[in-house]
C-alpha positions as CSV (number, residue, x, y, z in Angstrom):
1,X,0.0,0.0,0.0
2,X,1.3,3.4,-0.9
3,X,2.0,5.7,2.1
4,X,-0.9,8.1,2.6
5,X,-3.4,6.0,0.6
6,X,-5.1,4.7,3.7
7,X,-5.6,8.2,5.1
8,X,-7.0,9.4,1.8
9,X,-9.6,6.6,1.6
10,X,-10.5,7.2,5.2
11,X,-10.9,10.9,4.5
12,X,-13.1,10.2,1.5
13,X,-15.3,7.8,3.5
14,X,-15.5,10.4,6.3
15,X,-16.5,13.1,3.8
16,X,-19.2,10.8,2.3
17,X,-20.6,10.0,5.8
18,X,-20.6,13.6,6.7
19,X,-22.4,14.5,3.5
20,X,-25.0,11.7,4.0
21,X,-25.7,13.0,7.5
22,X,-26.1,16.6,6.3
23,X,-28.4,15.5,3.4
24,X,-30.6,13.4,5.8
25,X,-30.7,16.2,8.4
26,X,-31.8,18.8,5.8
27,X,-34.6,16.6,4.6
28,X,-35.7,15.8,8.2
29,X,-35.6,19.4,9.3
30,X,-37.5,20.4,6.1
31,X,-40.2,17.8,6.6
32,X,-40.5,17.9,10.4
33,X,-38.9,21.1,11.7
34,X,-36.4,21.4,14.4
35,X,-38.5,20.2,17.3
36,X,-39.7,16.9,15.8
37,X,-36.4,15.9,14.2
38,X,-34.3,13.5,16.2
39,X,-30.7,12.3,15.9
40,X,-32.0,8.7,15.6
41,X,-34.2,9.6,12.7
42,X,-31.4,11.4,10.9
43,X,-29.1,8.5,11.5
44,X,-31.6,6.0,10.2
45,X,-32.1,8.1,7.0
46,X,-28.3,8.3,6.5
47,X,-28.1,4.5,7.2
48,X,-25.6,4.9,10.0
49,X,-25.5,4.5,13.8
50,X,-26.7,7.5,15.8
51,X,-23.4,7.6,17.6
52,X,-21.8,8.6,14.2
53,X,-24.1,11.7,14.0
54,X,-22.9,12.6,17.5
55,X,-19.3,12.0,16.6
56,X,-19.4,14.3,13.6
57,X,-21.7,17.0,14.9
58,X,-21.9,16.7,18.7
59,X,-25.6,17.4,19.3
60,X,-28.8,18.4,17.4
61,X,-28.2,22.1,17.6
62,X,-24.8,21.8,16.1
63,X,-26.2,19.4,13.4
64,X,-28.9,22.0,12.7
65,X,-26.3,24.8,12.3
66,X,-24.1,22.6,10.0
67,X,-27.0,21.5,7.9
68,X,-28.2,25.1,7.5
69,X,-25.0,26.8,6.9
70,X,-26.4,29.5,4.6
71,X,-24.7,31.8,2.3
72,X,-27.3,34.2,0.9
73,X,-24.9,34.8,-2.0
74,X,-25.8,38.5,-2.1
75,X,-24.8,40.4,-5.2
76,X,-21.7,42.6,-5.0
77,X,-23.1,46.1,-4.1
78,X,-19.7,47.7,-3.8
79,X,-20.0,49.2,-7.3
80,X,-22.4,52.1,-7.3
81,X,-25.9,50.8,-7.8
82,X,-28.5,53.4,-8.8
83,X,-31.1,53.7,-6.0
84,X,-33.8,52.8,-8.5
85,X,-32.1,49.5,-9.3
86,X,-31.0,48.4,-5.8
87,X,-34.4,47.3,-4.5
88,X,-35.2,45.5,-7.7
89,X,-31.8,43.8,-7.6
90,X,-32.5,42.5,-4.0
91,X,-35.9,41.2,-4.9
92,X,-34.6,39.5,-8.0
93,X,-31.7,38.0,-6.1
94,X,-34.0,36.5,-3.4
95,X,-36.3,35.1,-6.1
96,X,-33.3,33.5,-7.8
97,X,-32.0,32.2,-4.4
98,X,-35.3,30.6,-3.5
99,X,-36.2,29.3,-6.9
100,X,-32.8,28.6,-8.4
101,X,-31.7,25.4,-6.8
102,X,-34.5,23.2,-5.3
103,X,-31.9,21.0,-3.6
104,X,-30.7,24.0,-1.7
105,X,-33.8,24.8,0.4
106,X,-31.8,25.5,3.6
107,X,-33.0,29.1,3.8
108,X,-36.7,27.9,3.6
109,X,-36.0,25.1,6.2
110,X,-34.5,27.7,8.5
111,X,-37.4,30.1,8.0
112,X,-39.9,27.3,8.8
113,X,-38.0,26.3,11.9
114,X,-37.3,29.9,13.1
115,X,-41.1,30.5,13.6
116,X,-41.2,27.9,16.4
117,X,-37.7,27.4,17.7
118,X,-35.5,29.9,19.5
119,X,-32.2,28.4,18.3
120,X,-33.4,28.5,14.6
121,X,-34.6,32.1,15.1
122,X,-31.2,33.1,16.6
123,X,-29.5,31.4,13.6
124,X,-31.8,33.4,11.2
125,X,-30.9,36.6,13.1
126,X,-27.2,35.9,12.7
127,X,-27.4,35.1,9.0
128,X,-29.3,38.3,8.2
129,X,-27.2,40.5,10.5
130,X,-23.9,39.3,9.1
131,X,-24.9,39.2,5.5
132,X,-27.7,41.7,4.7
133,X,-26.4,44.7,6.6
134,X,-22.8,44.5,5.3
135,X,-24.1,44.1,1.7
136,X,-26.4,47.1,2.1
137,X,-23.5,49.1,3.7
138,X,-21.7,49.0,0.4
139,X,-24.5,50.8,-1.3
140,X,-25.9,52.9,1.6
141,X,-23.1,53.4,4.0
142,X,-22.8,51.5,7.3
143,X,-25.1,53.7,9.5
144,X,-28.1,53.8,7.2
145,X,-27.6,50.1,6.3
146,X,-27.7,49.1,9.9
147,X,-31.0,50.9,10.4
148,X,-32.6,49.6,7.2
149,X,-31.4,46.0,7.1
150,X,-34.0,44.7,9.5
151,X,-36.9,46.2,7.6
152,X,-35.6,45.0,4.2
153,X,-35.1,41.6,5.7
154,X,-38.7,41.5,7.0
155,X,-40.0,42.3,3.5
156,X,-37.9,39.6,1.8
157,X,-38.6,37.0,4.5
158,X,-42.3,37.9,4.3
159,X,-42.1,37.1,0.6
160,X,-40.4,33.8,1.3
161,X,-43.0,32.9,4.0
162,X,-46.1,33.7,1.9
163,X,-44.8,32.4,-1.5
164,X,-42.8,29.3,-0.5
165,X,-44.0,28.1,2.9
166,X,-47.6,29.2,3.3
167,X,-48.1,29.2,-0.5
168,X,-50.8,31.8,-0.4
169,X,-52.6,31.6,-3.8
170,X,-52.5,35.4,-4.3
171,X,-48.7,35.4,-3.9
172,X,-47.9,32.1,-5.7
173,X,-50.0,33.2,-8.7
174,X,-47.8,36.2,-9.3
175,X,-45.1,36.1,-11.9
176,X,-41.5,37.0,-11.0
177,X,-41.9,40.3,-12.8
178,X,-45.1,41.1,-10.9
179,X,-43.4,40.4,-7.6
180,X,-40.4,42.7,-8.6
181,X,-42.8,45.4,-9.8
182,X,-44.9,45.2,-6.6
183,X,-42.2,44.7,-3.9
184,X,-39.3,46.7,-5.3
185,X,-41.0,50.1,-4.7
186,X,-41.7,49.1,-1.1
187,X,-38.1,48.1,-0.5
188,X,-36.9,51.3,-2.3
189,X,-39.1,53.4,0.0
190,X,-37.6,51.5,3.1
191,X,-34.1,52.1,1.9
192,X,-34.7,55.8,1.3
193,X,-36.7,56.6,4.4
194,X,-35.1,58.8,7.1
């Protein structure tokens, strides 16, 4: 056996196990939410012993955080973005984020869980505080961005809640252009308010 080969195959097996656990956890959290998901159920779905889940992730809260490590992949707003285009760019980005990759529904899983679970709500706060405000700061300046990030987040999360989780017919029937045309002016007004 070539030196280092054993470590490489162990690392690959470990990576596959970790990926299987995360995939199973995302599916469980999506289907059952945080409260009803158990380590045993995730382990059964991943076809491994529950002790392996604990070995890789420690506890359910740490598994939840790892399964829902979310990068909002916000557009680069460091280049000057005309105020009329900033709100529309944000709405378009979130529509792309929610509809672009059905396999990556972590943001919706987190939104669903955050409504009933404090740990999930804290995770949602962290993601939006560390990603939305800094992205807006590039376009608005840090002070104004800090004041506006929460309201912009509430509008975007409200869209996610009504369109993708509650599936309100009046919202799901809208085309992407109708959503942009309707929501962008409200976000623009929020960004510009004093």
